[in-house]
C-alpha positions in Angstrom: -11.2 -0.7 41.8 -7.4 -0.9 41.9 -5.8 1.5 44.3 -2.3 2.7 43.2 0.5 4.3 45.1 3.6 6.1 43.9 6.2 7.6 46.1 8.5 10.5 45.2 12.1 9.8 44.6 14.1 9.7 47.8 17.7 10.8 47.4 20.4 9.6 49.7 23.7 11.5 49.6 25.6 8.2 49.8 27.1 5.9 47.1 25.0 3.0 45.9 27.2 0.4 47.5 26.9 2.0 50.9 23.1 2.1 50.7 23.1 -1.6 49.7 25.0 -2.4 52.9 22.4 -0.5 55.0 19.6 -2.2 53.2 20.9 -5.7 53.7 21.0 -5.1 57.5 17.2 -5.3 57.5 17.3 -9.0 57.1 16.5 -11.6 58.3 14.5 -9.4 60.7 14.4 -5.8 61.7 13.4 -4.6 65.2 13.1 -1.0 63.8 10.1 -2.1 61.7 7.6 -3.7 64.2 5.3 -5.1 61.5 8.2 -7.0 59.9 8.4 -10.2 61.9 11.1 -12.0 59.9 12.1 -13.5 56.6 13.3 -16.8 55.2 15.5 -17.1 52.1 13.9 -19.3 49.5 16.6 -19.0 46.8 20.0 -17.3 46.5 21.5 -17.1 43.0 24.7 -15.4 41.7 25.6 -14.9 38.1 28.9 -16.5 36.9 30.8 -13.2 37.0 29.3 -12.1 40.3 27.6 -9.1 38.8 24.0 -10.0 39.5 22.7 -11.4 42.8 19.1 -12.6 43.0 17.5 -13.4 46.3 14.0 -14.6 46.9 12.5 -14.4 50.4 9.3 -15.2 52.2 8.6 -12.3 54.5 6.2 -12.4 57.5 4.3 -9.3 58.4 1.8 -8.6 61.2 -1.5 -6.8 60.3 -2.7 -3.9 62.3 -6.4 -4.6 61.9 -9.4 -4.9 64.2 -9.5 -8.1 66.2 -12.9 -9.1 64.7 -11.6 -8.8 61.2 -8.6 -11.0 62.0 -10.9 -13.5 63.5 -13.1 -13.6 60.5 -10.2 -13.9 58.1 -8.5 -16.5 60.3 -5.1 -14.9 60.1 -2.9 -12.9 62.5 0.0 -12.5 60.0 0.4 -12.3 56.2 3.2 -13.7 54.0 4.8 -11.9 51.1 7.1 -13.2 48.5 9.9 -10.8 47.8 12.4 -11.0 44.9 15.5 -8.8 45.0 17.7 -8.5 41.9 20.9 -6.7 42.7 23.0 -5.7 39.7 26.4 -4.6 40.8 27.4 -3.8 37.2 24.5 -1.4 36.6 24.4 -0.4 40.2 20.6 -1.1 40.6 18.5 -3.1 43.0 15.0 -4.1 41.8 12.6 -5.3 44.5 9.4 -7.0 43.4 6.9 -8.2 46.1 3.5 -9.8 46.1 1.3 -11.3 48.8 0.9 -15.0 49.2 -1.7 -14.9 51.9 -5.3 -14.3 50.6 -3.9 -14.0 47.0 -7.2 -15.3 45.6 -9.1 -12.5 47.3 -6.5 -9.6 47.6 -3.6 -8.9 45.2 -0.9 -6.6 46.4 2.0 -5.8 44.1 5.0 -3.6 45.0 8.0 -2.5 43.0 11.0 -0.6 44.4 14.1 0.5 42.7 17.5 1.7 44.1 19.6 3.4 41.4 22.4 5.9 40.9 21.4 9.5 40.9 21.5 10.7 37.2 23.5 13.9 38.1 25.8 12.6 40.8 27.2 9.0 40.7 27.9 9.2 44.5 24.2 9.6 45.4 21.5 7.0 45.4 17.8 7.3 44.4 14.9 5.2 45.7 11.6 4.9 44.0 8.6 2.9 45.1 5.2 2.1 43.7 2.4 -0.4 44.6 -1.1 -1.4 43.7 -3.9 -3.0 45.7 -6.8 -4.9 44.1 -9.4 -6.3 46.5 -11.6 -8.8 44.7 -13.5 -10.1 47.7 -12.9 -10.2 51.4 -15.9 -11.5 53.3 -17.9 -8.3 52.7 -15.2 -6.1 54.2 -13.6 -4.9 51.0 -13.8 -1.2 51.8 -12.5 -1.7 55.3 -9.6 -3.8 54.2 -8.7 -1.3 51.5 -8.5 1.5 54.0 -6.5 -0.5 56.5 -4.1 -1.8 53.9 -3.4 1.7 52.4 -3.1 3.3 55.8 -0.6 0.7 57.1 1.3 0.8 53.8 1.7 4.6 53.8 2.5 4.6 57.5 5.5 2.3 56.9 6.9 4.4 54.0 8.4 7.1 56.1 9.6 4.4 58.6 11.5 2.7 55.8 13.5 5.9 55.0 14.3 6.3 58.7 15.6 2.7 58.9 18.0 3.1 55.9 19.3 6.3 57.5 19.7 4.6 60.9 21.8 1.8 59.4 23.9 4.2 57.4 24.7 6.2 60.5 25.4 2.9 62.3 27.9 1.9 59.6 29.6 5.2 59.7 29.9 5.0 63.5 31.7 1.7 63.1 34.1 3.1 60.5 32.4 1.6 57.5 32.1 4.6 55.3 33.1 3.5 51.8 32.8 0.5 49.5 34.6 -0.2 46.3 32.6 -0.6 43.1 32.2 -3.9 41.4 35.0 -4.7 38.9 34.7 -7.4 36.2 36.9 -10.5 37.0 39.2 -9.9 34.0 40.0 -6.3 35.3 40.6 -7.1 38.9 44.2 -6.8 40.2 45.9 -10.1 41.0 47.3 -8.8 44.3 43.9 -7.8 45.7 40.5 -9.2 45.1 39.0 -7.3 48.0 35.5 -6.7 46.4 35.1 -10.4 45.5 36.1 -11.5 48.9 33.2 -9.6 50.6 30.5 -10.0 48.0 30.7 -13.6 46.9 28.4 -16.3 48.3 31.3 -17.8 50.3 32.4 -14.6 52.1 29.2 -13.3 53.6 27.8 -9.8 53.6 29.4 -6.8 52.1 28.8 -5.1 55.4 32.1 -6.7 56.6 34.1 -4.1 54.8 35.8 -1.5 56.9 37.1 1.3 54.7 36.7 5.0 55.6 35.5 8.0 53.5 33.3 11.0 54.5 29.6 10.6 54.6 26.7 13.1 54.9 23.0 13.5 55.2 20.2 13.3 52.7 20.5 15.9 50.0 18.4 19.0 49.5 17.6 20.2 46.0 17.8 23.9 45.2 16.5 23.9 41.7 12.9 23.2 40.5 12.2 20.5 37.9 11.6 21.7 34.3 12.3 18.6 32.2 9.0 16.9 31.4 10.7 13.5 31.8 12.1 14.2 35.3 10.8 12.8 38.5 9.8 14.4 41.8 12.0 13.8 44.8 10.9 14.0 48.4 13.1 16.9 49.4 12.0 19.0 46.4 8.4 18.4 47.4 9.1 19.5 51.0 11.0 22.6 49.9 8.8 23.9 47.1 5.4 22.3 47.6 5.1 21.9 51.4 4.5 18.9 53.6 2.3 16.2 52.0 1.2 12.8 53.3 2.5 9.8 51.4 -0.9 9.4 49.7 -1.0 13.0 48.7 2.5 12.7 47.3 1.4 9.6 45.4 -1.6 11.4 43.9 0.6 14.3 42.7 3.1 11.9 41.1 0.5 9.8 39.4 -1.4 12.8 38.0 1.8 14.5 36.9 2.9 11.3 35.1 -0.5 11.1 33.4 -0.3 14.7 32.1 3.2 14.1 30.8 2.1 11.0 28.9 -1.2 12.3 27.5 -1.2 16.1 27.4 0.0 17.9 24.3 1.1 21.4 25.0 2.5 23.3 27.9 2.9 21.1 31.0 1.6 22.9 34.2 3.9 23.4 37.1 3.8 21.1 40.1 2.3 23.7 42.4 -0.4 24.3 39.8 -1.3 20.5 39.7 -1.3 20.4 43.5 -3.8 23.2 43.7 -6.3 21.2 41.7 -5.7 18.1 43.8 -6.4 20.1 47.0 -9.5 21.6 45.4 -10.9 18.0 44.9 -9.6 16.6 48.2 -7.0 14.5 46.2 -9.7 12.5 44.4 -7.8 11.5 41.3 -10.8 11.1 39.0 -12.4 14.4 39.9 -9.1 16.2 39.7 -8.2 14.7 36.4 -11.5 15.9 34.8 -11.1 19.4 36.3 -7.5 19.8 35.3 -8.0 18.5 31.8 -10.9 20.9 31.2 -8.7 23.8 32.6 -5.7 22.9 30.4 -7.9 22.8 27.3 -9.4 26.2 28.3 -5.9 27.7 28.8 -4.7 26.5 25.4 -7.9 27.6 23.5 -7.8 31.1 24.9 -4.0 31.4 25.1 -4.1 32.2 28.8 -0.5 31.2 29.3 0.5 34.3 27.3 -2.0 36.8 28.6 0.5 38.8 30.7 2.7 39.3 27.6 0.0 39.9 25.0 -2.7 41.9 26.8 -2.3 45.5 27.9 -5.1 46.9 30.2 -7.0 49.9 28.7 -6.4 53.3 30.1 -9.8 53.3 31.7 -8.9 50.2 33.6 -5.6 51.6 34.8 -7.3 54.8 36.0 -10.5 53.6 37.5 -9.9 50.0 38.7 -9.3 50.3 42.4 -7.1 47.3 43.0 -3.4 46.4 43.0 -0.6 44.4 44.7 0.9 45.7 47.9 3.9 43.9 49.6 3.0 40.7 51.4 1.4 39.5 54.6 3.1 38.1 57.7 3.3 34.6 56.2 5.0 35.8 53.0 1.9 35.6 50.8 1.6 38.3 48.2 -1.0 40.9 49.3 -3.7 42.2 46.9 -5.8 45.2 47.9 -9.2 46.0 46.3 -11.2 49.1 47.3 -14.5 47.8 45.9 -16.6 50.5 47.6 -14.8 53.2 45.6 -15.2 51.5 42.3 -17.7 52.5 39.6 -18.5 48.9 38.8 -21.2 49.8 36.3 -19.1 52.3 34.5 -16.2 49.9 34.2 -18.5 47.2 33.0 -20.0 49.3 30.3 -16.7 50.8 29.3 -14.7 47.6 29.2 -17.3 44.9 28.7 -17.1 41.4 30.3 -14.2 40.4 28.2 -11.7 43.0 29.4 -12.9 42.8 33.0 -12.4 39.0 32.9 -9.0 39.4 31.2 -7.9 41.7 34.0 -9.0 39.2 36.6 -7.1 36.5 34.8 -4.0 38.7 34.7 -4.3 39.3 38.5 -4.4 35.5 39.1 -1.5 34.9 36.7 0.5 37.6 38.3 -0.4 36.2 41.8 1.0 32.8 40.8 4.3 34.4 39.7 4.6 36.4 42.9 4.0 33.2 44.9 6.9 31.5 43.1 9.2 34.5 43.7 8.2 34.6 47.4 8.8 30.9 47.8 12.5 31.5 46.8 12.8 34.6 48.9 11.4 33.2 52.1 12.6 29.6 51.7 9.3 27.9 52.3 6.4 26.9 50.0 4.0 29.8 49.3 1.2 28.8 46.9 -1.6 31.3 47.6 -2.0 35.0 48.3 -4.0 37.3 50.6 -6.7 39.7 49.5 -7.6 42.8 51.5 -11.1 44.0 50.5 -12.1 47.5 51.6 -15.8 47.9 51.4 -16.1 51.6 52.5 -18.6 53.2 50.2 -20.4 50.0 49.3 -24.1 50.6 48.9 -27.2 49.4 47.1 -25.9 51.1 44.0 -23.5 48.2 43.7 -26.3 45.6 43.8 -26.9 46.1 40.1 -28.2 42.9 38.5 -26.1 42.7 35.3 -23.0 43.5 37.3 -23.8 40.9 39.9 -24.4 38.3 37.2 -21.1 39.2 35.6 -19.4 38.9 39.0 -20.9 35.4 39.5 -19.7 34.3 36.1 -16.1 35.6 36.9 -16.2 33.8 40.3 -17.3 30.6 38.6 -14.4 30.8 36.1 -11.8 31.6 38.7 -13.0 28.7 40.9 -12.7 26.4 37.9 -9.3 27.4 36.7 -7.5 28.9 39.7 -8.5 26.7 42.7 -6.8 27.1 46.0 -5.0 30.3 45.1 -6.7 32.5 47.7 -5.1 31.9 51.0 -7.1 34.5 53.0 -9.6 37.2 52.4 -9.7 40.1 54.9 -12.8 42.2 54.6 -12.7 45.6 56.3 -15.3 48.4 56.8 -18.2 46.2 55.8 -21.4 48.3 55.7 -24.9 47.2 56.6 -25.6 46.3 53.0 -22.8 43.7 52.9 -25.1 40.8 54.1 -27.3 41.4 51.1 -24.4 41.2 48.6 -23.0 38.2 50.5 -26.3 36.3 50.2 -26.1 36.7 46.5 -22.5 35.7 46.0 -21.7 33.1 48.7 -23.6 30.2 47.1 -21.3 30.3 44.1 -18.1 30.2 46.2 -16.5 26.9 47.2 -16.9 25.9 50.8 -13.2 25.7 51.3 -12.8 29.2 50.0 -15.6 30.6 52.2 -13.8 29.4 55.3 -10.9 31.7 54.5 -13.0 34.9 54.8 -12.6 37.2 57.8 -15.0 40.1 58.1 -14.3 43.3 60.2 -17.0 45.9 60.5 -16.5 49.4 62.0 -13.0 50.5 62.9 -11.9 47.6 65.1 -9.8 46.1 62.3 -6.7 48.0 63.6 -6.8 46.6 67.1 -5.4 43.4 68.4 -7.2 40.5 66.7 -7.7 42.5 63.5 -5.5 43.2 60.5 -2.3 43.4 62.6 -2.5 39.6 63.2 -2.1 39.0 59.5 -0.4 42.1 58.1 2.6 44.0 59.5 1.6 47.4 60.9 4.2 49.2 58.7 2.5 48.1 55.5 -1.2 48.9 56.4 -2.3 51.4 53.8 -2.8 55.0 54.8 -6.5 55.0 53.8 -7.1 52.4 56.4 -5.3 54.3 59.2 -1.8 53.0 58.6 1.3 54.8 57.6 2.2 53.1 54.3 1.5 55.0 51.1 -0.5 52.8 48.7 -0.4 53.6 44.9 -3.8 51.9 44.2 -6.1 54.2 42.1 -8.8 56.0 44.1 -11.4 55.2 41.5 -14.4 57.5 41.0 -17.1 57.7 38.4 -16.1 56.5 34.9 -17.0 59.1 32.2 -19.6 57.9 29.7 -17.2 58.8 26.9 -15.4 55.6 27.8 -18.6 53.5 27.2 -18.2 50.8 24.5 -20.5 50.3 21.5 -21.1 47.0 19.6 -18.8 48.3 16.9 -15.9 48.8 19.4 -16.3 45.2 20.6 -16.4 43.8 17.0 -13.2 45.6 16.2 -11.4 44.0 19.1 -8.7 41.6 17.8 -8.3 39.5 20.9 -9.7 36.0 21.3 -13.1 36.1 23.0 -13.3 34.2 26.2 -17.1 34.4 26.3 -19.2 34.0 23.2 -22.1 35.9 24.7 -22.4 39.1 26.6 -24.9 40.8 28.8 -25.0 44.2 27.3 -25.8 44.9 23.6 -25.5 48.1 21.7 -27.9 49.5 19.1 -28.4 52.4 16.8 -31.7 54.3 16.5 -32.4 56.3 13.3 -35.1 58.8 12.5 -37.8 56.7 11.2 -36.1 53.4 12.3 -36.6 52.5 16.0 -34.8 49.7 17.6 -37.1 47.0 19.1 -36.6 43.9 21.3 -39.2 41.1 21.4 -39.7 39.3 24.8 -42.1 36.3 25.0 -43.8 35.9 28.4 -45.2 32.4 29.2 -46.3 32.9 32.8 -48.4 35.8 34.0 -46.9 38.1 36.6 -43.4 37.5 35.2 -41.2 40.6 35.4 -39.5 42.3 32.4 -36.5 44.2 33.6 -34.2 46.6 31.6 -31.2 48.7 32.0 -29.9 51.0 29.3 -27.7 54.0 28.7 -28.1 56.7 26.1 -24.7 57.3 24.5 -25.8 59.7 21.8 -28.9 61.7 21.0 -32.3 61.6 22.8 -34.7 58.7 22.5 -38.2 57.8 23.5 -38.7 54.5 25.3 -42.0 52.6 25.3 -43.3 49.1 26.0 -46.1 47.4 24.0 -48.0 44.2 24.2 -48.5 42.5 20.9 -51.6 40.5 19.9 -50.0 39.4 16.6 -46.9 37.4 15.8 -44.5 39.7 14.0 -43.5 38.7 10.4 -39.9 38.8 9.0 -38.7 42.2 7.7 -38.4 42.8 4.0 -35.3 41.4 2.3 -33.7 44.9 1.7 -34.2 45.9 5.3 -33.0 42.6 6.8 -29.8 42.8 4.8 -29.0 46.4 5.9 -30.0 46.3 9.6 -27.6 43.7 11.0 -24.7 46.0 10.0 -26.3 48.9 11.8 -27.3 47.0 15.0 -30.9 48.0 14.4 -33.9 45.7 14.7 -37.6 46.5 13.9 -40.5 44.2 14.8 -43.7 46.2 14.7 -45.3 46.4 11.2 -46.7 49.5 9.6 -50.1 47.9 9.1 -50.6 47.3 12.8 -53.4 49.2 14.5 -53.2 50.4 18.0 -55.9 48.8 20.2 -56.3 46.0 17.7 -52.9 44.5 17.0 -51.0 45.9 19.9 -51.5 48.0 23.1 -49.4 50.3 25.2 -48.4 48.9 28.6 -45.9 51.5 29.6 -46.3 55.0 28.3 -43.4 56.8 26.5 -40.5 58.1 28.5 -38.2 60.7 27.0 -34.5 59.8 27.7 -31.8 62.4 27.3 -28.2 61.8 26.1 -26.0 60.6 28.9 -28.8 59.2 31.1 -28.9 55.7 32.6 -32.3 54.2 32.9 -33.4 51.1 34.8 -36.8 49.7 35.6 -39.2 46.7 35.6 -42.7 45.8 34.4 -44.9 43.1 35.8 -46.6 41.3 32.8 -50.3 40.9 33.5 -50.8 38.6 30.5 -48.7 36.0 28.7 -47.8 36.8 25.2 -45.3 38.9 23.2 -44.0 42.2 24.6 -42.0 44.7 22.6 -39.5 47.2 24.1 -39.0 50.1 21.7 -36.5 53.0 21.5 -37.1 55.7 18.9 -35.5 59.0 18.1 -37.2 62.0 19.7 -37.3 63.9 16.4 -39.5 61.3 14.7 -43.1 60.6 14.9 -44.1 56.9 15.7 -42.4 55.0 12.9 -42.7 51.8 10.9 -40.2 49.5 9.3 -41.1 50.8 5.8 -39.6 54.2 6.7 -36.1 52.9 7.2 -34.4 53.3 3.8 -34.8 57.1 3.3 -33.3 58.0 6.6 -30.3 55.7 7.0 -27.9 58.0 5.1 -28.3 60.9 7.5 -25.7 60.3 10.3 -26.8 63.3 12.2 -30.1 61.5 13.1 -28.4 58.5 14.6 -28.9 57.8 18.3 -26.8 55.2 20.1 -27.6 53.2 23.2 -26.4 50.2 25.3 -29.1 48.0 26.8 -29.7 44.9 28.8 -33.1 43.1 29.3 -34.1 40.0 31.3 -37.3 38.2 32.0 -37.6 36.9 35.6 -40.2 34.7 37.2 -42.1 36.6 39.9 -40.6 34.6 42.7 -37.0 35.4 41.4 -37.5 39.2 41.3 -36.0 40.9 44.3 -36.0 44.5 43.1 -32.2 44.3 42.6 -32.1 46.4 39.4 -30.7 49.5 41.2 -27.6 50.9 39.6 -24.8 53.3 40.2 -26.2 56.8 40.3 -25.3 59.0 37.4 -24.8 62.8 37.5 -28.7 63.0 37.7 -29.4 61.7 41.1 -33.1 62.1 41.1 -35.8 59.7 40.1 -38.2 59.7 37.2 -41.3 57.6 36.5 -43.1 56.6 33.4 -46.4 58.5 32.9 -49.4 57.1 34.5 -51.2 56.0 31.3 -51.7 52.3 31.4 -54.0 49.7 29.9 -55.9 49.1 33.1 -56.4 50.6 36.5 -54.4 47.8 38.2 -51.3 48.9 36.2 -50.5 51.5 38.9 -49.6 48.6 41.2 -46.8 47.5 39.0 -43.2 48.4 39.5 -42.2 50.9 36.9 -39.7 53.1 38.6 -36.6 54.2 36.7 -33.4 55.3 38.4 -31.4 57.8 36.5 
């Protein structure tokens, strides 16, 4: 595999001619670069007008490698052929180098370019790239590759320091300005100063002694926005932070690849860098991850979500999270009072789509705040801090559909917003927290988990607690601080906010998820709603969770000994529009074609019902909801009663089939206004049925 390296653009705040004088001082040898032992000129050619000077050298370098490897290779030094093409007219120096030693086993190619800065003709840019292709090296290919890249990148910073050293040396000797090259026909007859110091007969241009002011390496104050621009080292240091040469190279290569191949909005440099860090700067893995994320952002118009999506009033009133100043390091601070949040109520009122969109908005807003803080504090800030208050967290939050939705959101955020969380401070963690953590932690990246700090009890305000990361004056009042925090207090979401399937279908925004956990249904007098579940293994667990939004219904579970047939054409055409499905046929006989495995439970309007049933036998199970006013009904009775809207009951439901070893009794839910428990009647198909789990939490 060919290893490639690209350096950022280094900018010297000196004219091109001055930098060339400093560069030439590196030859024939340079004590400041220990690995550079010396050089020999192989050819030295000037163009007729003196504008182009081409020099070819053989350079000798020592290799910092284990003694054993040197002995096996039979070489203490390596030789490189370097060709320098200096164009005074265009003010460029192109350097091309390749190895002569072991060229049949290892191929090293390097290209460097000095040129005039595109925005200031008195500044000079330096670009560098290289490739390493190890074909065979006595079985030590991997070792040689690591040694070569390590030594190469170690010398990059040294090369910059050498140029600056010689520039300062020239200035100290009074050599601070050089005239630009002038075509022979335009040179004044009285003075041919430039020719006298740059021609083959007059020696090095370093002999000039003219004086103009000099200065240090430039610092950029503006970010790059042109897709054809290039990264410079000072921009990276200022806006992206300190990177190793190899990390800089990965960023430049990936950025260039996106500019060449990606159609659409080009991500910002800090966004690309997050993906590289998430994949430990592995180019192939990062490219795949970033390409998938860019396609996802384009498909679902995530780049415009802050401008196009307005959070519903329910979310604004009952979602207990918001931004609050910044931490000691300048990271934006987000506070979430999870224990005070009615997660189930929000989930059923908003659905997964809107909850996900809100989370995406938080992440998009967080990135914008990082950019603002980078400019305010004058240092790179690419992540934010989250303060998670768990006071009030209990088993009611360990509600299976909600946990599943949470895991899906975490997975999505990990995939498209990597390395955005700088630190997570968890305070007032209750005893139930380890249970929730055991469910969620396997889905969180290891690098992210290492950023979590947990404080139980009230010791979070003492030394070693929050004050180490957050200034005391911005600690919220509800945590014992003095700063007023405008985050909503939450509370129970009224069921009047709960969504129906019709509400979801009428939504005009692009759906991020094609499926959803909760479904809605309508139950008519004479037309129950039924769900078919196929059980393959005995002792599997059927679980359910539903809310009665309108009317009173009777809930029952049956075991079918027959395979249901498709409904009549008239009914099948009408029912999809009504979110109503019927499975049991009028001709079925109780005790022959089907049997009752859970006796009927009357559920009143506004109640939330959860429960589970352990299936004793494999086969088909039917969950049925029917209106209380109706007797047991059949599909043939549908048509006469559909026109009567007063007999329509509405519900939201979720069902899931779990293997017995996966069932952990986690179907508890947020308690409704009825805090007591109810249980299905004791009638079962066998005496062993009483051992099954059939509790319902209202």
